[in-house]
N, CA, C and O atoms as a printed pandas DataFrame, in Angstrom:
     atom_number atom_name residue_name chain_id  residue_number  x_coord  y_coord  z_coord
0              1         N          ARG        A               1  191.162   41.360  106.334
1              2        CA          ARG        A               1  191.223   40.831  105.226
2              3         C          ARG        A               1  192.556   40.349  105.158
3              4         O          ARG        A               1  193.602   40.956  105.385
4              5         N          ILE        A               2  192.352   39.054  104.778
5              6        CA          ILE        A               2  193.609   38.020  104.421
6              7         C          ILE        A               2  193.566   37.512  102.998
7              8         O          ILE        A               2  192.531   37.562  102.332
8              9         N          PHE        A               3  194.822   36.972  102.495
9             10        CA          PHE        A               3  194.887   36.636  101.369
10            11         C          PHE        A               3  195.298   35.193  101.866
11            12         O          PHE        A               3  196.146   35.075  102.750
12            13         N          VAL        A               4  194.573   33.887  101.177
13            14        CA          VAL        A               4  195.302   32.880  101.471
14            15         C          VAL        A               4  195.216   32.100   99.792
15            16         O          VAL        A               4  194.194   32.077   99.106
16            17         N          PRO        A               5  196.508   31.532   99.413
17            18        CA          PRO        A               5  196.819   31.021   97.937
18            19         C          PRO        A               5  195.371   30.285   98.202
19            20         O          PRO        A               5  194.684   30.041   99.193
20            21         N          ILE        A               6  195.285   30.080   96.896
21            22        CA          ILE        A               6  193.532   29.117   96.539
22            23         C          ILE        A               6  193.928   27.755   96.539
23            24         O          ILE        A               6  192.997   26.949   96.567
24            25         N          LEU        A               7  195.470   27.147   96.506
25            26        CA          LEU        A               7  195.466   25.684   96.487
26            27         C          LEU        A               7  195.474   25.311   98.211
27            28         O          LEU        A               7  195.388   24.202   98.739
28            29         N          ARG        A               8  195.567   26.226   98.644
29            30        CA          ARG        A               8  195.237   25.837  100.450
30            31         C          ARG        A               8  193.690   25.712  101.017
31            32         O          ARG        A               8  193.418   25.181  102.094
32            33         N          VAL        A               9  192.745   26.274  100.136
33            34        CA          VAL        A               9  191.384   26.115  100.615
34            35         C          VAL        A               9  191.067   24.695   99.959
35            36         O          VAL        A               9  191.513   24.305   98.879
36            37         N          THR        A              10  190.526   24.250  100.499
37            38        CA          THR        A              10  189.829   23.026  100.385
38            39         C          THR        A              10  188.517   22.707  100.216
39            40         O          THR        A              10  188.096   21.668   99.709
40            41         N          ALA        A              11  187.589   24.019  100.839
41            42        CA          ALA        A              11  185.937   23.901  100.668
42            43         C          ALA        A              11  185.546   25.825  101.348
43            44         O          ALA        A              11  185.709   26.563  102.320
44            45         N          ILE        A              12  184.965   25.771   99.984
45            46        CA          ILE        A              12  184.340   27.456  100.583
46            47         C          ILE        A              12  182.503   27.183  100.705
47            48         O          ILE        A              12  181.742   26.845   99.799
48            49         N          GLU        A              13  182.273   27.391  101.747
49            50        CA          GLU        A              13  180.826   27.272  101.961
50            51         C          GLU        A              13  180.083   28.781  102.353
51            52         O          GLU        A              13  180.875   29.656  102.701
52            53         N          PRO        A              14  178.728   29.124  102.325
53            54        CA          PRO        A              14  178.276   30.107  102.495
54            55         C          PRO        A              14  178.968   31.025  103.639
55            56         O          PRO        A              14  179.308   32.204  103.554
56            57         N          GLY        A              15  179.098   29.936  104.975
57            58        CA          GLY        A              15  179.446   30.520  106.183
58            59         C          GLY        A              15  180.902   30.518  106.754
59            60         O          GLY        A              15  181.304   31.040  107.794
60            61         N          ALA        A              16  181.668   29.724  105.715
61            62        CA          ALA        A              16  183.157   29.177  106.201
62            63         C          ALA        A              16  184.050   28.684  104.868
63            64         O          ALA        A              16  183.664   27.925  103.980
64            65         N          VAL        A              17  185.118   29.220  104.968
65            66        CA          VAL        A              17  185.974   28.785  104.274
66            67         C          VAL        A              17  186.993   27.796  104.743
67            68         O          VAL        A              17  187.566   28.174  105.765
68            69         N          THR        A              18  187.411   26.537  104.245
69            70        CA          THR        A              18  188.220   25.413  105.319
70            71         C          THR        A              18  189.392   25.477  104.264
71            72         O          THR        A              18  189.339   25.556  103.036
72            73         N          LEU        A              19  190.330   25.426  105.017
73            74        CA          LEU        A              19  192.337   25.385  104.715
74            75         C          LEU        A              19  192.579   24.028  104.817
75            76         O          LEU        A              19  191.860   23.283  105.482
76            77         N          SER        A              20  193.769   23.580  104.056
77            78        CA          SER        A              20  194.215   22.422  104.413
78            79         C          SER        A              20  195.046   22.301  105.380
79            80         O          SER        A              20  195.287   21.225  105.928
80            81         N          THR        A              21  195.609   23.492  105.708
81            82        CA          THR        A              21  196.599   23.601  107.205
82            83         C          THR        A              21  195.780   25.025  108.081
83            84         O          THR        A              21  194.872   25.820  107.840
84            85         N          GLY        A              22  196.498   24.812  108.914
85            86        CA          GLY        A              22  196.304   25.650  110.018
86            87         C          GLY        A              22  197.065   27.113  110.118
87            88         O          GLY        A              22  196.837   27.912  111.026
88            89         N          SER        A              23  197.795   27.289  109.284
89            90        CA          SER        A              23  198.864   28.374  109.268
90            91         C          SER        A              23  198.346   29.505  108.037
91            92         O          SER        A              23  198.066   29.175  106.884
92            93         N          VAL        A              24  198.300   30.806  108.544
93            94        CA          VAL        A              24  198.026   31.605  107.660
94            95         C          VAL        A              24  199.415   32.537  107.491
95            96         O          VAL        A              24  200.123   32.733  108.478
96            97         N          SER        A              25  199.725   33.041  106.310
97            98        CA          SER        A              25  201.302   33.694  106.172
98            99         C          SER        A              25  200.698   35.220  106.270
99           100         O          SER        A              25  199.671   35.481  105.644
100          101         N          LEU        A              26  201.320   36.177  107.030
101          102        CA          LEU        A              26  201.129   37.359  107.527
102          103         C          LEU        A              26  202.112   38.396  106.582
103          104         O          LEU        A              26  202.495   39.532  106.860
104          105         N          ARG        A              27  202.372   37.574  105.363
105          106        CA          ARG        A              27  203.266   38.503  104.334
106          107         C          ARG        A              27  202.529   39.459  103.913
107          108         O          ARG        A              27  201.417   39.069  103.556
108          109         N          ARG        A              28  202.747   40.781  103.796
109          110        CA          ARG        A              28  201.709   41.537  102.410
110          111         C          ARG        A              28  201.406   41.017  101.009
111          112         O          ARG        A              28  202.254   40.573  100.235
112          113         N          PHE        A              29  200.432   41.096  100.832
113          114        CA          PHE        A              29  199.642   40.668   99.644
114          115         C          PHE        A              29  200.125   41.429   98.535
115          116         O          PHE        A              29  200.111   42.651   98.681
116          117         N          SER        A              30  200.530   40.984   97.507
117          118        CA          SER        A              30  201.208   41.350   96.140
118          119         C          SER        A              30  200.317   40.432   95.028
119          120         O          SER        A              30  200.398   39.207   94.929
120          121         N          GLN        A              31  199.647   41.112   94.403
121          122        CA          GLN        A              31  198.761   40.718   92.972
122          123         C          GLN        A              31  199.496   40.283   92.125
123          124         O          GLN        A              31  200.381   41.075   91.799
124          125         N          ARG        A              32  199.500   38.979   91.435
125          126        CA          ARG        A              32  200.272   38.766   90.244
126          127         C          ARG        A              32  199.727   38.981   89.010
127          128         O          ARG        A              32  198.512   39.177   88.979
128          129         N          PRO        A              33  200.372   38.992   87.930
129          130        CA          PRO        A              33  200.012   39.113   86.713
130          131         C          PRO        A              33  198.948   37.965   86.229
131          132         O          PRO        A              33  199.218   36.767   86.140
132          133         N          GLY        A              34  197.517   38.650   85.896
133          134        CA          GLY        A              34  196.333   37.569   85.253
134          135         C          GLY        A              34  195.894   37.092   86.714
135          136         O          GLY        A              34  195.387   35.971   86.761
136          137         N          GLU        A              35  196.015   37.756   87.840
137          138        CA          GLU        A              35  195.114   37.868   88.803
138          139         C          GLU        A              35  194.075   38.803   88.878
139          140         O          GLU        A              35  194.197   39.864   88.266
140          141         N          VAL        A              36  192.624   38.464   89.832
141          142        CA          VAL        A              36  191.649   39.628   89.761
142          143         C          VAL        A              36  191.556   39.586   91.184
143          144         O          VAL        A              36  191.861   38.592   91.844
144          145         N          LEU        A              37  191.091   40.774   91.712
145          146        CA          LEU        A              37  190.533   40.900   93.021
146          147         C          LEU        A              37  188.785   40.705   93.046
147          148         O          LEU        A              37  188.148   41.748   92.904
148          149         N          VAL        A              38  188.279   39.874   93.159
149          150        CA          VAL        A              38  186.891   40.058   93.060
150          151         C          VAL        A              38  186.270   40.860   93.921
151          152         O          VAL        A              38  185.302   41.380   93.366
152          153         N          LEU        A              39  186.422   41.277   95.303
153          154        CA          LEU        A              39  185.784   42.339   95.917
154          155         C          LEU        A              39  186.388   43.885   95.371
155          156         O          LEU        A              39  185.698   44.902   95.442
156          157         N          GLY        A              40  187.558   43.870   94.912
157          158        CA          GLY        A              40  188.163   45.080   94.373
158          159         C          GLY        A              40  187.854   45.368   92.816
159          160         O          GLY        A              40  187.679   46.521   92.420
160          161         N          GLN        A              41  187.795   44.193   91.911
161          162        CA          GLN        A              41  187.662   44.552   90.578
162          163         C          GLN        A              41  186.816   43.976   90.146
163          164         O          GLN        A              41  186.970   44.180   88.942
164          165         N          VAL        A              42  185.638   43.118   90.293
165          166        CA          VAL        A              42  184.827   42.649   89.647
166          167         C          VAL        A              42  183.604   42.913   89.930
167          168         O          VAL        A              42  182.837   43.097   88.985
168          169         N          LEU        A              43  182.955   43.025   91.697
169          170        CA          LEU        A              43  181.917   43.309   91.933
170          171         C          LEU        A              43  181.482   44.748   92.040
171          172         O          LEU        A              43  182.263   45.585   92.493
172          173         N          GLU        A              44  180.279   45.068   91.645
173          174        CA          GLU        A              44  179.922   45.913   91.455
174          175         C          GLU        A              44  180.540   47.169   90.287
175          176         O          GLU        A              44  180.573   48.397   90.372
176          177         N          THR        A              45  181.072   46.030   88.998
177          178        CA          THR        A              45  181.527   47.291   87.958
178          179         C          THR        A              45  180.461   46.518   86.780
179          180         O          THR        A              45  180.074   45.355   86.667
180          181         N          ARG        A              46  180.202   47.795   85.972
181          182        CA          ARG        A              46  179.280   47.643   84.936
182          183         C          ARG        A              46  179.849   46.471   83.814
183          184         O          ARG        A              46  181.064   46.279   83.874
184          185         N          VAL        A              47  179.314   45.907   83.098
185          186        CA          VAL        A              47  179.081   45.254   81.828
186          187         C          VAL        A              47  178.069   45.037   81.053
187          188         O          VAL        A              47  176.941   44.918   81.532
188          189         N          ARG        A              48  178.308   44.949   79.706
189          190        CA          ARG        A              48  177.769   44.949   78.570
190          191         C          ARG        A              48  177.638   43.429   78.317
191          192         O          ARG        A              48  178.658   42.739   78.276
192          193         N          ILE        A              49  176.426   42.895   78.149
193          194        CA          ILE        A              49  176.066   41.564   77.896
194          195         C          ILE        A              49  176.017   41.215   76.408
195          196         O          ILE        A              49  175.278   41.834   75.642
196          197         N          ASN        A              50  176.847   40.171   75.988
197          198        CA          ASN        A              50  176.957   39.757   74.567
198          199         C          ASN        A              50  176.907   38.562   74.238
199          200         O          ASN        A              50  177.747   38.218   73.407
200          201         N          ASP        A              51  175.967   37.540   74.728
201          202        CA          ASP        A              51  176.100   36.277   75.098
202          203         C          ASP        A              51  174.487   36.275   73.774
203          204         O          ASP        A              51  173.415   36.870   73.891
204          205         N          PRO        A              52  174.979   35.356   72.642
205          206        CA          PRO        A              52  173.955   34.863   71.830
206          207         C          PRO        A              52  172.843   33.710   72.675
207          208         O          PRO        A              52  171.752   33.404   72.193
208          209         N          ASP        A              53  173.248   33.286   73.711
209          210        CA          ASP        A              53  172.463   32.128   74.058
210          211         C          ASP        A              53  171.404   33.378   74.813
211          212         O          ASP        A              53  170.292   32.879   74.985
212          213         N          LEU        A              54  171.447   34.508   75.187
213          214        CA          LEU        A              54  169.926   35.061   76.126
214          215         C          LEU        A              54  170.311   36.659   75.314
215          216         O          LEU        A              54  170.803   37.734   75.658
216          217         N          PRO        A              55  169.672   35.956   73.880
217          218        CA          PRO        A              55  169.037   37.035   73.011
218          219         C          PRO        A              55  168.332   38.567   73.854
219          220         O          PRO        A              55  168.553   39.770   73.721
220          221         N          GLU        A              56  167.772   38.073   74.388
221          222        CA          GLU        A              56  167.227   39.183   75.235
222          223         C          GLU        A              56  167.624   40.253   76.238
223          224         O          GLU        A              56  167.004   41.107   76.871
224          225         N          LEU        A              57  168.774   39.917   76.149
225          226        CA          LEU        A              57  169.672   40.634   77.209
226          227         C          LEU        A              57  171.236   41.369   76.406
227          228         O          LEU        A              57  171.907   42.208   77.008
228          229         N          VAL        A              58  171.529   40.965   75.275
229          230        CA          VAL        A              58  172.682   41.565   74.823
230          231         C          VAL        A              58  172.340   42.830   74.354
231          232         O          VAL        A              58  171.348   43.347   73.841
232          233         N          GLY        A              59  173.333   43.135   74.647
233          234        CA          GLY        A              59  173.590   44.834   74.568
234          235         C          GLY        A              59  173.081   45.647   75.492
235          236         O          GLY        A              59  173.113   46.855   75.262
236          237         N          LEU        A              60  172.483   45.138   76.781
237          238        CA          LEU        A              60  172.174   45.580   78.226
238          239         C          LEU        A              60  173.213   45.823   78.953
239          240         O          LEU        A              60  173.980   44.904   79.237
240          241         N          ASP        A              61  173.443   47.197   79.419
241          242        CA          ASP        A              61  174.462   47.377   80.847
242          243         C          ASP        A              61  173.923   46.814   81.954
243          244         O          ASP        A              61  172.847   47.239   82.376
244          245         N          VAL        A              62  174.590   45.773   82.588
245          246        CA          VAL        A              62  174.265   45.228   84.061
246          247         C          VAL        A              62  175.091   45.697   85.263
247          248         O          VAL        A              62  176.074   46.359   84.931
248          249         N          VAL        A              63  175.001   45.595   86.004
249          250        CA          VAL        A              63  175.797   45.263   87.013
250          251         C          VAL        A              63  176.173   44.152   87.856
251          252         O          VAL        A              63  175.339   43.468   88.448
252          253         N          VAL        A              64  177.588   43.938   87.924
253          254        CA          VAL        A              64  177.802   42.301   88.703
254          255         C          VAL        A              64  177.609   42.322   90.097
255          256         O          VAL        A              64  178.196   43.151   90.791
256          257         N          VAL        A              65  176.882   41.534   90.543
257          258        CA          VAL        A              65  176.651   41.296   91.890
258          259         C          VAL        A              65  177.032   40.340   92.670
259          260         O          VAL        A              65  177.357   40.430   93.854
260          261         N          ASP        A              66  176.998   39.499   92.065
261          262        CA          ASP        A              66  177.939   38.001   92.744
262          263         C          ASP        A              66  178.319   37.207   91.749
263          264         O          ASP        A              66  177.926   37.208   90.582
264          265         N          LEU        A              67  179.406   36.272   92.471
265          266        CA          LEU        A              67  180.024   35.403   91.394
266          267         C          LEU        A              67  179.774   34.160   91.843
267          268         O          LEU        A              67  179.298   34.059   92.974
268          269         N          GLY        A              68  180.019   33.037   91.113
269          270        CA          GLY        A              68  179.685   31.376   91.785
270          271         C          GLY        A              68  181.038   30.925   91.170
271          272         O          GLY        A              68  181.432   31.176   90.031
272          273         N          ILE        A              69  181.642   30.249   92.083
273          274        CA          ILE        A              69  183.126   29.523   91.793
274          275         C          ILE        A              69  183.036   28.181   92.040
275          276         O          ILE        A              69  182.295   27.755   92.926
276          277         N          GLU        A              70  183.817   27.353   91.246
277          278        CA          GLU        A              70  183.930   25.849   91.381
278          279         C          GLU        A              70  185.398   25.375   91.274
279          280         O          GLU        A              70  186.086   25.855   90.374
280          281         N          GLN        A              71  185.811   24.671   91.934
281          282        CA          GLN        A              71  187.238   23.873   92.185
282          283         C          GLN        A              71  187.106   22.745   90.929
283          284         O          GLN        A              71  186.228   21.887   90.837
284          285         N          THR        A              72  188.138   22.968   90.060
285          286        CA          THR        A              72  188.687   21.809   88.883
286          287         C          THR        A              72  189.232   21.056   89.487
287          288         O          THR        A              72  189.618   21.234   90.642
288          289         N          ARG        A              73  189.423   19.725   88.608
289          290        CA          ARG        A              73  190.171   18.718   88.942
290          291         C          ARG        A              73  191.603   18.923   89.595
291          292         O          ARG        A              73  192.164   18.326   90.515
292          293         N          THR        A              74  192.015   20.046   88.738
293          294        CA          THR        A              74  193.799   20.339   89.095
294          295         C          THR        A              74  193.788   21.178   90.497
295          296         O          THR        A              74  194.862   21.636   90.889
296          297         N          ARG        A              75  192.797   21.354   91.134
297          298        CA          ARG        A              75  192.428   22.239   92.240
298          299         C          ARG        A              75  192.460   23.435   92.131
299          300         O          ARG        A              75  192.412   24.146   93.135
300          301         N          ASP        A              76  192.560   24.016   90.722
301          302        CA          ASP        A              76  192.175   25.348   90.720
302          303         C          ASP        A              76  190.508   25.988   90.949
303          304         O          ASP        A              76  189.497   25.300   91.091
304          305         N          TRP        A              77  190.597   27.646   90.932
305          306        CA          TRP        A              77  189.072   27.911   91.080
306          307         C          TRP        A              77  188.575   28.624   90.019
307          308         O          TRP        A              77  189.242   29.538   89.533
308          309         N          THR        A              78  187.325   28.282   89.528
309          310        CA          THR        A              78  187.128   28.634   88.420
310          311         C          THR        A              78  186.008   29.554   88.432
311          312         O          THR        A              78  185.059   28.862   88.801
312          313         N          VAL        A              79  185.538   30.916   88.199
313          314        CA          VAL        A              79  184.325   31.201   88.302
314          315         C          VAL        A              79  183.286   30.881   87.201
315          316         O          VAL        A              79  183.410   31.283   86.044
316          317         N          THR        A              80  182.411   30.246   87.576
317          318        CA          THR        A              80  181.359   29.783   86.812
318          319         C          THR        A              80  179.940   30.317   86.368
319          320         O          THR        A              80  179.366   29.956   85.341
320          321         N          ARG        A              81  179.506   31.135   87.191
321          322        CA          ARG        A              81  178.228   31.428   86.961
322          323         C          ARG        A              81  178.454   33.410   87.524
323          324         O          ARG        A              81  179.404   33.780   88.214
324          325         N          VAL        A              82  177.652   34.093   87.149
325          326        CA          VAL        A              82  177.889   35.802   87.337
326          327         C          VAL        A              82  176.369   35.995   87.638
327          328         O          VAL        A              82  175.467   35.595   86.901
328          329         N          ALA        A              83  176.215   36.623   88.751
329          330        CA          ALA        A              83  174.845   37.161   88.926
330          331         C          ALA        A              83  175.142   38.571   88.556
331          332         O          ALA        A              83  176.190   39.166   88.807
332          333         N          VAL        A              84  173.944   39.109   87.837
333          334        CA          VAL        A              84  173.743   40.787   87.422
334          335         C          VAL        A              84  172.505   41.025   87.961
335          336         O          VAL        A              84  171.574   40.278   88.266
336          337         N          ARG        A              85  172.754   42.759   88.044
337          338        CA          ARG        A              85  171.618   43.485   88.125
338          339         C          ARG        A              85  171.577   44.520   86.822
339          340         O          ARG        A              85  172.571   44.725   86.126
340          341         N          PRO        A              86  170.265   45.150   86.591
341          342        CA          PRO        A              86  170.316   46.312   85.717
342          343         C          PRO        A              86  170.888   47.185   86.276
343          344         O          PRO        A              86  170.696   47.460   87.460
344          345         N          GLN        A              87  171.785   47.844   85.436
345          346        CA          GLN        A              87  172.245   49.496   85.913
346          347         C          GLN        A              87  171.536   49.854   86.253
347          348         O          GLN        A              87  170.448   49.389   85.915
348          349         N          ARG        A              88  171.603   51.090   87.299
349          350        CA          ARG        A              88  170.444   51.636   88.005
350          351         C          ARG        A              88  171.183   53.311   87.347
351          352         O          ARG        A              88  172.355   53.686   87.384
352          353         N          ARG        A              89  169.766   54.124   86.703
353          354        CA          ARG        A              89  169.955   55.592   85.954
354          355         C          ARG        A              89  170.265   56.173   87.111
355          356         O          ARG        A              89  169.719   55.719   88.116
356          357         N          LEU        A              90  170.942   56.988   87.212
357          358        CA          LEU        A              90  170.873   58.297   87.905
358          359         C          LEU        A              90  170.076   59.445   87.533
359          360         O          LEU        A              90  170.158   59.632   86.320
360          361         N          GLY        A              91  169.533   60.059   87.964
361          362        CA          GLY        A              91  168.907   61.284   87.871
362          363         C          GLY        A              91  167.546   61.237   88.639
363          364         O          GLY        A              91  167.123   60.357   89.389
364          365         N          ARG        A              92  166.808   62.753   88.143
365          366        CA          ARG        A              92  165.677   62.637   89.102
366          367         C          ARG        A              92  164.752   61.700   88.710
367          368         O          ARG        A              92  164.699   61.122   87.624
368          369         N          ARG        A              93  163.940   61.570   89.775
369          370        CA          ARG        A              93  162.367   61.355   89.407
370          371         C          ARG        A              93  161.530   62.263   88.969
371          372         O          ARG        A              93  161.807   63.397   89.360
372          373         N          SER        A              94  160.484   62.163   88.208
373          374        CA          SER        A              94  159.593   62.705   87.394
374          375         C          SER        A              94  158.082   62.572   88.612
375          376         O          SER        A              94  156.972   62.977   88.266
C-alpha cells in the first residue's frame, strides 16, 4: 500500500491510477487533520440515512460499501456518490 498526494493523480480508472510524474515518495504516511482514509475509516462503516430526498430510507441503518469520487476544477477530489447496503442483523436464523 502506498500514499500518493491527490494532486499527483491525473486519472482514476477501474483498473489503473495515472500519476502526473513517475516518481513515488517512500516517506512514511502521516494522516493530516481533515483527511480521511477511505479503506480504513469509511468503507464498511455503519451510517444512518437522514436525507429528505430519500424519505423511504430516512432513519435506516446501512453500511457503506463503495464511494464514487470526481475531480473538481481546482484538481481536488470529492466524494460525489456513496453506495450502501442494509445493515445485516446478527443472530440465529429460525
